[in-house]
C-alpha positions in Angstrom: -53.5 -30.2 -12.5 -50.0 -29.5 -11.4 -49.8 -26.7 -8.6 -47.2 -24.0 -9.5 -45.7 -21.9 -6.8 -43.0 -19.8 -8.5 -42.7 -17.1 -5.9 -42.3 -18.5 -1.9 -43.1 -15.9 0.7 -41.1 -17.4 3.5 -37.9 -19.5 3.9 -38.4 -23.1 5.4 -35.8 -24.8 7.7 -34.3 -26.5 4.8 -34.0 -23.2 2.7 -32.3 -21.5 5.9 -29.9 -24.3 6.6 -28.8 -24.3 3.0 -28.4 -20.5 3.0 -26.5 -20.3 6.0 -24.1 -23.3 4.9 -23.5 -21.5 1.6 -23.1 -18.0 3.1 -21.3 -18.7 6.4 -18.7 -16.4 5.9 -21.2 -13.7 6.1 -22.0 -14.8 9.5 -18.3 -15.1 10.6 -17.8 -11.5 8.9 -20.7 -10.4 11.3 -19.5 -11.6 14.4 -16.0 -10.3 13.9 -17.4 -6.9 13.0 -19.6 -6.9 16.1 -16.7 -7.8 18.4 -14.3 -5.4 17.1 -17.0 -2.6 17.3 -17.5 -3.6 21.0 -13.7 -3.8 21.6 -13.4 -0.3 19.8 -16.1 1.4 21.8 -14.9 0.4 25.1 -11.4 0.7 24.3 -11.9 4.6 22.9 -9.8 3.7 19.7 -12.2 5.8 17.6 -11.9 8.9 19.7 -8.5 8.9 21.6 -5.2 9.4 19.9 -3.1 6.3 20.2 0.4 6.2 20.8 1.0 9.4 22.3 4.1 8.9 24.6 5.2 11.7 27.0 8.8 11.3 28.2 9.8 13.7 31.2 13.2 13.9 32.6 14.5 16.3 35.4 18.1 17.4 36.0 19.6 19.2 39.0 22.2 22.0 38.2 25.4 21.3 39.8 26.8 24.4 41.9 30.4 24.4 40.9 31.4 27.6 42.5 30.2 27.0 45.9 33.7 26.1 47.4 34.6 30.0 46.6 32.9 30.7 49.9 36.0 29.1 51.7 38.1 32.2 50.7 35.2 34.6 51.1 34.2 35.0 47.8 30.3 35.0 47.5 29.5 32.9 44.8 26.4 34.6 44.1 28.7 37.4 43.0 29.6 35.5 39.9 27.2 36.5 37.5 26.7 34.1 34.4 27.1 35.4 30.9 24.4 34.9 29.4 22.3 34.9 32.5 20.2 31.8 33.5 17.1 33.5 32.2 18.7 34.1 28.9 19.9 30.5 28.5 16.2 29.4 29.0 15.1 31.6 26.3 17.6 30.2 23.8 16.8 26.7 24.7 13.1 27.5 24.4 13.2 29.2 21.1 12.2 27.7 17.8 15.5 28.2 16.3 17.3 25.9 18.8 14.3 23.3 18.3 14.9 23.1 14.6 18.5 23.0 15.1 18.5 20.0 17.4 15.8 18.4 15.6 17.8 18.5 12.4 20.8 17.0 14.3 18.6 14.2 15.9 16.5 13.7 12.7 13.2 13.7 14.8 10.1 15.5 14.7 9.0 15.6 18.2 8.7 18.4 20.4 10.6 19.3 23.7 9.5 21.9 26.1 12.0 23.1 28.6 11.4 24.6 32.1 13.8 25.8 34.9 12.9 26.0 38.7 14.6 28.8 40.6 16.2 28.3 44.0 14.4 29.4 47.1 15.6 32.4 49.5 15.3 32.8 53.0 15.9 35.3 55.5 19.0 34.9 57.6 19.0 35.6 61.2 21.4 38.7 61.5 19.2 41.8 60.6 21.0 45.2 60.1 18.5 47.4 62.0 20.6 50.6 61.8 20.5 50.7 58.2 16.9 49.0 57.7 18.4 46.1 55.6 17.9 42.4 55.7 20.1 39.6 54.4 18.7 36.7 52.1 20.4 33.0 52.1 19.9 31.0 48.8 18.5 27.7 49.6 17.8 24.8 47.0 19.2 23.9 43.9 17.7 24.9 40.4 16.5 22.2 38.1 15.9 21.8 34.5 12.8 19.7 33.3 12.4 18.5 29.6 9.3 17.2 28.7 8.8 15.5 25.2 5.5 14.4 23.3 6.0 11.8 20.6 4.9 8.7 18.9 7.6 6.5 20.7 10.3 6.8 23.3 13.2 6.7 21.0 12.9 10.1 19.2 12.0 11.8 22.4 15.0 10.2 24.3 17.5 11.5 21.4 16.1 14.9 21.4 16.0 15.4 25.3 19.8 14.1 25.2 20.6 16.9 22.4 18.8 19.4 24.6 20.6 18.5 27.8 23.8 18.8 25.9 23.1 22.2 24.9 21.9 23.3 28.2 25.4 21.8 29.8 27.4 23.8 26.7 25.3 27.1 27.6 25.8 26.7 31.4 29.6 26.1 31.1 30.0 29.1 28.7 27.9 31.3 31.1 29.8 30.2 34.4 33.1 30.7 32.5 32.1 34.1 31.5 31.0 35.1 35.2 34.4 33.7 36.4 36.3 35.7 33.7 34.7 39.0 34.7 35.7 38.1 38.3 39.3 37.2 37.1 39.7 40.6 35.3 38.6 42.6 38.3 40.7 40.9 40.8 43.7 41.3 38.2 43.1 44.9 38.0 42.8 45.4 41.8 46.0 43.2 42.3 47.9 45.3 40.1 46.5 48.6 41.6 47.4 47.1 45.3 51.0 46.4 44.1 51.3 50.0 42.8 50.3 51.5 45.9 52.8 49.3 47.8 55.7 50.4 45.4 54.7 54.4 45.2 54.0 55.1 48.7 55.9 54.9 52.1 53.5 53.9 54.7 54.3 53.1 58.1 54.6 49.6 59.1 51.0 49.1 60.4 49.6 50.6 57.1 52.0 48.5 55.0 51.1 45.4 56.7 47.4 46.1 56.0 48.0 46.9 52.4 50.1 43.4 52.1 47.3 41.4 53.9 44.8 43.0 51.5 46.9 42.2 48.5 47.3 38.6 49.7 43.6 38.1 49.9 43.2 39.5 46.5 45.7 36.9 45.3 44.1 34.2 47.0 40.7 34.9 45.5 42.2 35.1 42.1 43.9 32.1 42.5 40.8 30.5 43.9 38.7 31.8 40.8 41.4 30.2 38.6 41.1 26.7 40.3 37.4 27.0 40.1 37.6 27.9 36.3 39.3 24.7 35.6 36.6 22.6 37.1 33.6 24.0 35.7 31.7 21.6 33.5 28.3 23.2 33.5 27.0 19.5 34.3 23.7 18.2 35.3 22.4 15.6 37.3 19.6 13.3 36.4 17.0 13.0 39.3 14.0 12.0 37.6 13.1 9.9 34.4 9.5 9.1 33.7 7.5 8.1 30.6 3.9 7.4 30.2 1.5 6.7 27.2 -1.8 8.6 26.7 -4.6 7.0 24.7 -3.0 3.5 25.1 -4.9 1.0 22.9 -5.7 -1.6 25.8 -8.9 -3.1 26.1 -11.0 -2.8 29.2 -13.7 -5.1 27.9 -14.8 -8.0 29.8 -15.5 -11.5 28.5 -19.2 -10.7 29.0 -18.8 -7.8 26.8 -17.2 -9.9 24.2 -20.1 -12.1 24.5 -22.6 -9.7 24.0 -21.0 -8.6 20.8 -20.5 -12.2 19.6 -24.2 -12.8 20.0 -25.2 -9.6 18.4 -23.1 -10.4 15.4 -24.4 -13.9 15.1 -27.8 -12.7 15.0 -27.2 -10.2 12.6 -25.3 -12.2 10.3 -28.0 -14.8 10.5 -30.7 -12.6 9.7 -28.6 -10.9 6.7 -28.1 -14.5 5.4 -32.1 -15.4 5.7 -32.8 -12.3 3.9 -30.4 -13.0 1.1 -31.8 -16.5 0.9 -35.4 -15.1 0.5 -34.0 -12.9 -2.5 -32.1 -15.7 -3.7 -34.6 -17.5 -6.5 -32.1 -19.4 -8.2 -32.3 -23.5 -8.0 -29.4 -25.5 -6.7 -31.1 -28.7 -5.2 -34.0 -31.0 -6.1 -36.3 -30.0 -3.5 -36.1 -26.5 -4.5 -37.7 -27.7 -7.9 -40.7 -29.1 -5.7 -41.1 -25.6 -4.5 -42.1 -24.7 -8.0 -44.1 -27.9 -8.7 -44.6 -30.7 -5.8 -45.4 -33.3 -8.6 -42.6 -32.5 -10.9 -40.2 -35.5 -11.2 -36.4 -34.9 -10.8 -34.4 -36.9 -13.4 -31.1 -37.9 -12.4 -29.2 -37.0 -9.3 -31.1 -34.1 -7.3 -27.9 -32.4 -6.3 -26.5 -32.2 -9.9 -23.1 -34.2 -8.8 -21.8 -35.6 -12.2 -22.9 -34.1 -15.6 -22.0 -37.6 -17.3 -24.3 -39.5 -14.8 -27.2 -36.8 -15.6 -26.8 -37.6 -19.4 -27.1 -41.4 -19.0 -30.1 -40.8 -16.5 -31.8 -38.4 -19.2 -31.0 -40.9 -22.2 -32.9 -43.7 -20.0 -35.9 -41.3 -19.6 -36.2 -40.7 -23.4 -35.8 -44.4 -24.0 -38.4 -45.3 -21.5 -40.7 -42.5 -23.1 -40.2 -43.8 -26.4 -41.5 -47.3 -25.5 -44.6 -45.8 -24.0 -45.6 -43.8 -27.2 -43.4 -40.7 -27.4 -42.3 -40.2 -31.2 -40.2 -36.8 -30.4 -38.4 -34.9 -27.8 -37.9 -31.1 -26.8 -35.3 -30.3 -24.3 -35.4 -26.9 -23.1 -31.7 -25.8 -21.8 -32.4 -22.8 -19.6 -28.8 -21.6 -20.1 -26.9 -21.2 -23.1 -24.1 -23.6 -21.9 -26.7 -26.4 -21.2 -27.5 -26.5 -25.1 -24.6 -28.9 -25.7 -25.7 -31.2 -22.7 -28.9 -31.4 -24.3 -27.7 -32.5 -27.8 -25.5 -34.8 -26.1 -28.6 -36.6 -24.6 -30.5 -36.6 -28.0 -27.4 -38.3 -29.4 -27.5 -40.8 -27.0 -31.2 -41.9 -28.3 -30.8 -41.8 -32.1 -34.1 -43.3 -32.8 -36.2 -40.5 -31.6 -36.2 -37.1 -33.0 -35.8 -33.9 -30.9 -34.7 -30.3 -30.9 -33.0 -28.3 -28.2 -34.2 -24.8 -27.3 -32.9 -22.2 -24.7 -36.3 -21.1 -23.6 -39.6 -22.6 -24.2 -40.8 -19.1 -25.4 -38.6 -19.9 -28.5 -40.6 -23.2 -29.4 -43.1 -23.0 -32.3 -46.9 -23.8 -32.3 -46.3 -27.2 -33.5 -43.4 -28.0 -31.1 -45.7 -26.8 -28.2 -48.7 -28.7 -29.5 -47.0 -32.1 -29.7 -49.4 -33.8 -27.3 -48.6 -36.9 -25.3 -46.3 -38.0 -28.2 -43.7 -35.2 -27.2 -41.5 -35.9 -24.6 -40.1 -32.8 -22.8 -37.0 -32.5 -20.5 -36.0 -29.1 -18.5 -32.4 -28.5 -18.0 -31.6 -26.3 -15.1 -28.0 -24.8 -14.6 -27.6 -25.1 -10.8 -27.1 -21.7 -9.0 -28.2 -19.9 -12.2 -31.7 -20.8 -13.4 -34.5 -19.1 -11.4 -37.9 -20.8 -10.3 -39.4 -17.8 -12.3 -38.0 -19.4 -15.6 -38.9 -23.0 -14.4 -42.5 -22.0 -14.0 -42.6 -19.8 -17.3 -41.3 -23.2 -18.9 -43.8 -25.4 -17.2 -46.8 -23.3 -17.9 -45.7 -23.2 -21.7 -45.3 -26.8 -22.0 -48.6 -27.6 -20.3 -50.5 -25.4 -22.5 -49.8 -27.7 -25.5 -50.3 -31.0 -23.7 -46.9 -32.1 -23.9 -45.5 -35.1 -21.9 -43.2 -33.7 -19.1 -40.7 -36.3 -18.2 -39.3 -34.0 -15.5 -36.2 -31.7 -14.5 -32.5 -32.3 -14.5 -30.0 -30.1 -12.4 -26.8 -29.8 -14.4 -23.8 -28.5 -12.1 
């Protein structure tokens, strides 16, 4: 009696190798995914933002009124309008940011800060009036910090802020100089009027003339300074860096670990799919159902025409040894035509083609040794369970089982 093993609880080496050769892409995909996870884990791609570029520039403000001290005009007395604090407020406002964004067509953000000059106490102290004098040291500077996805938009918006700062500084310094010029113009007019209205003695007249000359000199100095005012800034530092940069810190051993893990998981997954896959693709898989069952034709189903000739030869041989009829079980509907072609090649024997042994009548199953039976299997579709069911039904009627043929 034939031994039927429709279900196989384990995977042998041949089945494992066949499953891996057919599903190699799963193993490759598992390796790629595992190595990618290792790379992402060590590079922080899942938690850190990528491509956040910070651009920072620092500019020194040019003090263009210092030369006024030569004519005894204190540059600190030139009060900018608007003041530097108000200029910073304008630069830091949302309105200015939106305006410059619209001009540069960017969506990054710029933060502006200003450092104030330091002050030191001069050596001369007025003890009589309890007063001390301070001297301004150092130069104020402006720092522009931008955060964006790349340096290009940040550079454009910082350039726009620098131009806006220069514009505000120039207007404010000119406003301060204009205020000083108006005051000196009034003082000169009054000094000239005093010289014309009064008749001072020679000493007093000489003093008034010296005062008038000093006022005129200061006015001319302010006029000259006004022409040279640009509100310019001098670049002293330009720095850019990236936060969350996607650079891998993994080593070769780490990648190797990911490769091995992915390889093992891929192989295990393929083996599991092989166990679950009950379809028949090769002759040796037919023997997993019945070890003594003959394989008709090529065991790998390479050519349908070769299979037809082999099956027709098997029927002719069975006819010479007492078979008077044939039953061909085509387990898939598309194999019915194949079975019919086999019968056409052996016209001297009557036969029938069925898609399942369960469709056979009692007379067809009870043909005995005079009925030759062939099972047709569609490689990759027919399952071992279907073949085992067919063998059981055929054996119940004592039919002569010639064997199984694999059709590609």
